[in-house]
C-alpha positions in Angstrom: 0.0 0.0 0.0 1.3 3.4 -1.0 2.0 6.0 1.7 -0.7 8.3 0.2 -3.2 5.4 0.4 -2.4 4.7 4.0 -2.8 8.4 5.0 -6.1 8.6 3.2 -7.2 5.5 5.1 -6.1 7.0 8.4 -8.1 10.2 7.7 -11.2 8.0 6.9 -10.8 6.1 10.2 -10.5 9.4 12.1 -13.7 10.6 10.5 -15.5 7.3 11.2 -14.2 6.3 14.6 -12.9 9.6 16.1 -9.5 8.0 16.8 -6.8 5.8 15.3 -5.0 3.2 17.4 -1.6 2.5 15.8 -1.3 -1.1 16.8 -4.8 -2.0 15.7 -4.4 -0.3 12.4 -1.1 -2.0 11.8 -2.6 -5.4 12.5 -5.6 -4.6 10.2 -3.2 -3.7 7.3 -0.5 -6.3 7.9 2.1 -3.6 8.4 4.6 -2.8 11.2 3.5 -0.5 13.9 6.5 1.6 13.2 5.2 2.3 9.7 1.9 3.5 11.1 3.5 5.6 13.8 5.7 7.3 11.1 2.7 8.1 9.1 1.0 9.6 12.1 4.0 11.7 12.9 4.2 13.1 9.4 0.4 13.8 9.3 0.6 15.6 12.7 3.4 17.8 11.2 1.1 18.5 8.3 -1.6 19.5 10.8 -3.9 16.7 9.6 -4.4 15.1 13.0 -3.3 15.3 16.6 -0.8 12.7 17.9 -1.5 11.1 21.2 0.0 8.1 23.0 -0.7 5.0 21.0 -2.4 6.7 18.1 -4.1 9.9 16.9 -7.2 12.0 17.4 -8.9 14.5 15.0 -7.6 18.1 15.3 -9.4 20.4 17.7 -10.5 23.7 16.1 -8.2 26.6 16.7 -9.8 28.7 19.5 -8.5 32.2 20.1 -9.0 33.9 23.5 -12.4 35.2 24.3 -11.7 38.9 23.6 -10.6 38.0 20.1 -13.6 35.8 19.5 -16.0 38.4 20.8 -14.7 40.9 18.2 -15.8 38.6 15.4 -19.5 38.3 14.9 -20.0 36.4 11.7 -23.2 36.3 9.7 -23.4 32.6 10.4 -23.3 33.2 14.2 -26.0 35.9 13.8 -28.2 33.5 11.9 -27.7 30.8 14.5 -28.5 33.2 17.3 -31.7 34.5 15.6 -32.9 30.9 14.9 -32.3 29.9 18.6 -34.0 33.0 20.0 -37.1 32.2 17.9 -37.3 28.8 19.7 -37.8 30.5 23.0 -41.4 30.9 24.3 -42.8 33.3 26.9 -42.6 32.1 30.4 -39.8 29.6 29.8 -36.6 29.3 31.8 -33.7 29.1 29.4 -30.0 28.4 30.3 -27.5 30.1 28.1 -24.0 28.7 28.1 -21.1 31.1 27.5 -19.6 31.8 24.1 -19.8 34.3 21.3 -22.5 32.3 19.4 -24.8 32.1 22.4 -24.3 35.9 22.9 -26.1 36.3 19.6 -29.1 34.5 21.1 -29.3 37.1 23.8 -29.0 39.9 21.2 -31.8 38.5 19.2 -34.3 38.0 22.0 -37.4 40.2 21.4 -37.5 43.0 23.9 -41.1 42.2 24.8 -40.4 38.5 25.5 -41.1 37.7 29.2 -38.5 35.0 29.9 -36.1 33.8 32.6 -32.5 33.6 31.4 -30.0 31.7 33.6 -26.4 31.8 32.8 -23.0 31.2 34.3 -21.4 33.7 32.0 -21.1 37.4 33.1 -20.7 38.4 29.4 -24.0 36.8 28.5 -25.7 38.5 31.5 -24.3 41.8 30.3 -26.0 41.4 26.9 -29.3 41.4 28.7 -28.8 44.7 30.5 -31.3 46.5 28.4 -33.8 43.7 28.0 -36.7 45.0 30.2 -38.8 41.8 30.3 -36.1 39.2 30.9 -35.4 38.1 34.4 -31.7 37.2 34.6 -30.2 34.8 37.0 -26.4 34.7 37.1 -24.6 31.6 38.5 -21.4 32.4 40.3 -18.2 30.4 40.9 -14.6 30.2 39.9 -14.2 32.1 36.6 -12.7 30.2 33.7 -11.4 33.2 31.8 -10.8 31.6 28.5 -14.6 31.1 28.0 -15.7 33.6 30.6 -17.9 31.2 32.5 -18.2 30.2 36.2 -17.0 26.7 37.2 -16.4 24.7 40.4 -18.4 23.4 43.3 -20.4 26.6 44.0 -21.6 26.7 40.4 -22.5 23.1 40.4 -24.6 23.4 43.5 -26.5 26.5 42.2 -27.2 24.8 38.9 -28.6 21.7 40.6 -31.5 23.8 42.0 -32.6 25.0 38.5 -34.7 23.1 36.0 -34.4 24.8 32.6 -36.8 24.2 29.7 -34.1 24.8 27.2 -30.3 24.7 27.4 -28.2 26.1 24.6 -24.9 24.3 25.0 -21.6 25.8 23.7 -18.9 23.4 22.4 -15.6 23.6 20.7 -15.8 20.4 18.6 -18.4 17.9 17.4 -17.7 14.4 16.1 -20.2 11.6 15.2 -18.2 9.1 17.3 -16.6 11.2 20.0 -19.6 13.4 20.6 -19.6 17.0 21.8 -16.3 18.2 23.5 -14.4 21.1 24.8 -10.9 21.8 25.9 -11.2 22.1 29.7 -12.1 19.3 32.1 -13.9 21.5 34.7 -15.9 23.4 32.0 -16.9 20.1 30.4 -18.3 18.9 33.8 -20.3 22.1 34.3 -21.8 21.8 30.8 -22.7 18.2 31.3 -24.3 19.0 34.7 -26.5 21.8 33.1 -27.7 19.4 30.4 -28.7 16.9 33.0 -30.8 19.6 34.7 -32.5 20.8 31.5 -35.5 19.4 29.7 -34.0 19.9 26.3 -30.4 20.7 25.1 -29.5 22.2 21.8 -26.1 23.0 20.3 -25.4 25.9 17.9 -22.3 25.2 15.8 -20.5 26.8 12.8 -19.1 24.5 10.1 -15.5 24.4 11.4 -16.6 22.6 14.6 -17.8 19.6 12.7 -15.7 16.4 12.5 -13.3 17.6 15.2 -12.6 16.5 18.7 -11.4 18.4 21.8 -9.8 16.6 24.8 -12.8 16.6 27.1 -16.1 15.0 26.1 -19.2 16.8 27.3 -21.9 14.5 25.9 -22.3 11.6 23.4 -23.8 12.6 20.1 -27.3 11.3 20.8 -27.6 13.1 24.2 -28.9 16.4 22.9 -32.3 17.4 21.4 -30.8 18.9 18.3 -27.9 20.5 16.4 -28.4 23.9 14.9 -26.1 24.7 12.0 -25.9 27.4 9.3 -27.7 26.6 6.0 -25.3 26.0 3.2 -23.2 23.3 4.9 -22.7 20.4 2.4 -25.0 17.5 3.0 -22.2 15.0 3.0 -20.8 16.8 6.1 -24.1 16.4 7.9 -24.7 12.8 6.8 -22.8 11.1 9.7 -24.9 13.1 12.2 -28.1 12.2 10.5 -27.0 8.6 10.5 -26.5 8.9 14.2 -30.2 10.0 14.4 -29.2 13.5 15.7 -32.0 16.0 14.7 -30.4 18.8 12.6 -31.9 22.3 12.1 -30.7 24.7 9.4 -30.5 28.4 10.3 
């Protein structure tokens, strides 16, 4: 098998399984483990995958610091925010995760919508300063500055007392096999806890987050009520998620 063929197969395994185990792949192909490890090293240098002990994982999307992300408000994020805001009904309790895409939900809430917004993000709370009919509950705790959200035991305890109708979950990566993930262990635990306390959980995601994996899993792919993505994404990119029976909504 040519080197290019092996590397194409490795990428296909990553898309399908969310990981490549060097020994298992070498056994499948009847090759030495050293050959596969060399391929993985070269592909990591080419930024095609992430090397880990014993194999490889898909690359995590590049994630600038929060201030940089906050300055970029793409049309896709605005469409996602408007779509999600339109899902919210009067009288509901809605938990908004941190992140620049979820900030667009807050910006698109109708000013006459009577709703309770719960968030552990001070930046999300600040977006609702001039929303006269929204009751805002802010969860406190240890501030994780990269995402500007509260984490830790105090946040966990406060979240446990709330039952949200809707939770809009922010993630850094989505993969059909590895599920929804983020880069920080404590943040992943908080997000998972909120989802467990909510009746329905939805994820808003731009195209670059698909078919990627970050180190800390939040939830398996089937554990949310739906994935909201911008219209215009190629159907073949969405096919693995439809195959996993994940409801997909186009904004």
